[in-house]
N, C-alpha and C positions, 0 to 999 in steps of 0.2 A: 273721378277722372278729370284731368286738366281739360278745360273747355277748348283749348287750342288744338287738341287732338280731334275735335269734331269740326265739321264745316262751320264757317262763320254764319251762313244762312242756308237752311235746307228746307226746300218746299217739296212735298211729295203729294201729287194728285190734289192740288189745292183748287177749290172752286169757291168763288164769291159771287153772290147774286144780289142784284139791286132791281127793285120794281119788276120782279119776275124774270129778269134777264141775267144770264151769266156774264159778269164783267171780267172775271178770271175763270177760265174753263179748263180744269185738269192740269194745272201748271205744276211741273216738276223741274226743280232747278237747285243745284248746289253751287255755292260760292265759298271758296276757301280763304283762310287767312292769307294776307299778303297779295291777293289778287286785286287787280284793277279792272273793273268790268263796266261796260256800258249796256244798259237796257234801252234799246232803240226801237221806236215804233211811231206810227202816225197818231194824230189826235183820235181819241176814242179807242185806242188799243188796249187800255186797261192799266196804263203806266201809273196813274195816280192811286189806283186801288192796290197795285203791287206795293207801293210805299206804305199805304195805310194798313196793310196786313203786318208789315214790319213794326210799325209804331203802335199797333193794337188799337187803331181807330176803327177798324172793322175786322170781323172774324170770319174765317172760312166756314163753309157749310159743314155741319157736324155729322151729317148722315152719309158721307161719301166713304166707301170702304177703302182701307189702306191709305188713309189721308192723314198727313201730319205736317206741322210747320214748326221747325226748331231753329232757334237763334242761339248761337254759342252752345249748342248741344242740349238746350232745354226747351220744352214746349210751354212751360208756365213761368212767367216773369212778373215781378213787381215793375210796373211801368216806369216808375221814377228811377229805379235801379238800371233798367234797360237803357234809358235815355243817357245815362252816364257812360255807357259802353259803346253805343252807336250814336254818332253825331248826325242828326237829321236836319237838313236845311231845305225847307219847302216854300212854295209860293204862299201857302196858307200862313206859315209862320211869319213870312215877310210882311203880309198884310196886318197880322196881329201886332207886330212890333213897330209899325209906323205910327208912333205916338210921341208924346213930349218927353220921353226918357232920353238921356244922353247915350252915346255909343258905349261908354264905360259901364253905365248902369245896365244896359242890355246884355253886355258880355258877362257882367257879374251875376246876372239873373240866371245864367246857365247853371250855376252852382245850386240853385234852388228850384229848377224846373218851373220858373215863373216868367212872367213878362214884366221886366223891370224889377227894381229893388224897392222893398217896402219896409216900414219901420220895424216889423217883427223879424226881419232877416238879420242874422248876425254875420256881417262881413268881416273877415279876418285879414290881417296883414298879408298872410300867405296867398289868399284869394286875390288881393290887389296886386301882389307881385306877379302872379300867374297871368293876370289880365294884361299887365304891361308887357310881359314877355311875348304873349301871343300877338298883341298889337304890333310889336316890333317885327315879328315874323311876317305878319300880313301887310306891313308897311301902312298901318292906319293909326299910328299914335296921334296924328293930328285930328282924329275924329273923336277922341276921348270925351271932349266937352261939347261936341256938337249934338243937337237934338236929332232924333231919328226922322222926324217929320220935316227936317230942313236939309237933308242930304240927298244925294242922288241914289237911284236904285242900285247902281253898281257898288257904291260905298256902303249902302245898307246891307247888301249881300255879303260883303267882306266882314262886316260887324257880326252877322249871323253865323258865318263860318267860324269866326273867332269864338262866339258863344258856344259853339259845338266843340271847339278844340280845347277849351279850358280844362276839360276832364282827361285830356290825352286819350280820346276814344280809340277803340280797336279798329273802327271803320268810320268813314264819313260817307253819308248817303245824301246825294244832291239831286234835287228835283228841278229840271230845266234851268240849270245854273245861269245861263246867259240870256234867258228870256227877257225881252223889253230893254236890253242894253244896246247902246250904240256900238259901232265898230271898235272904237278906242277902249271903251269900258269893258267890252267882252274880251278883247285881247289882253288887257291888264289882268282881268280875273283869271283867265286861263294860265297866265304866267304864274300867278300865286298858287293855283291848283297844282301845277306841275311841281312847284317847290314842295308842297305838302305830300304829293305822291312820291316824290323822290326821297322824302324823309322816312318813308316806310309805312305810313298810314294807309290801310286798305281803302280804296275809293270805289264807290258804286254810283255811277252817274245815270240818271233816268232822263231821257231826252228824246226829242224828235229832230234835233239839230245835229247834223253830221260833224260840224266843226267843234262840237263839244267833246269829240273823241280825241283826247290828248295823245301825244306820241307814247306816253307811258302805258296807255291802255293796251292790253294784249288780247282781250276776249270781248266779243260782242254777242249779245243775245237779242234776236229780233222778236218783238211782241206784236201780234196782230190779232184783232178780234178776240182778245182775251186769252190767246193761246201762244205757246212758244212756236214761232214760225221757223226759226233756225238758231243754232248756238254753236259758235266755233271761233277759230282764230280770226283776228281782225283782217289780216291780209286775204284770207279766203272768202270772207263774207262781204266785204265792202267793195263789191263789183257793180258795174252798171246793171248787169242782168238781175242780180239778187235784190238790189235796192229798188229797181223798177217794179219787181214783184211785190216787195214789201209795201211800197207807197202807191201801187196801182197807177203809175205814171211813167212815161218814157224818160229815163234819167241817164245822165252820163257822169261818171265819177272821175275826178282828177286828183292826184296825190301830189302834194308839194310841201317840203320841209317837215315831213312827219304828220301832216294833217290831210284829211280827205275833204273834198269840196264837190258839190253837185252843180252841174251845168244843164 
């Protein structure tokens, strides 16, 4: 069966424990092809573990009845094959790539699921052409020869997004994409992400920052204490009352130019 007939990501009663505590607790969630979704929640909500179950860095509890985790319709994947289909950009990856490789080398390394290009890697002209095309799309051609440990965090994040896009993945999963960026860098990155979303790549953004919710995002999932707190249309959930309950603080929401802001 064509995997596109199955959900992109399908969690059914997923529980993940760390140090005797459930960091994900009975999570059930489907995300379909073509959807742009935000997983929103406070620090400690379980957002990082949500991503790590996708990347197979951690596994759900095996003793839970009626529990399954399917990606593109399959429960079992070769991790390297999966990385070609889902482009993951995380803070952990950013830290690992902040080394003396150039931007072009890091993007090429996406073809090999490595950090940087090494002598045993066979880089083809087609790979080099693809990297140049993606750099043009992301407006980062000027970073091709710059070292990753010499560029800004915002520039490095664009390089990692490019690394994920060289495979034309079916979805892009972004972990706190604007964390540690100043206002200008965050605005610039969101502009690029809107371009990618508009081109048809499914986008899953995992964040605690309301302004990461692009105008193209139609669905928001609230995650709190390892559980799905709410799941629905953006306009219905992003209210002062619901966000105050999610973050346990009195909050006021303002909408402007397609974005939502907290006051």
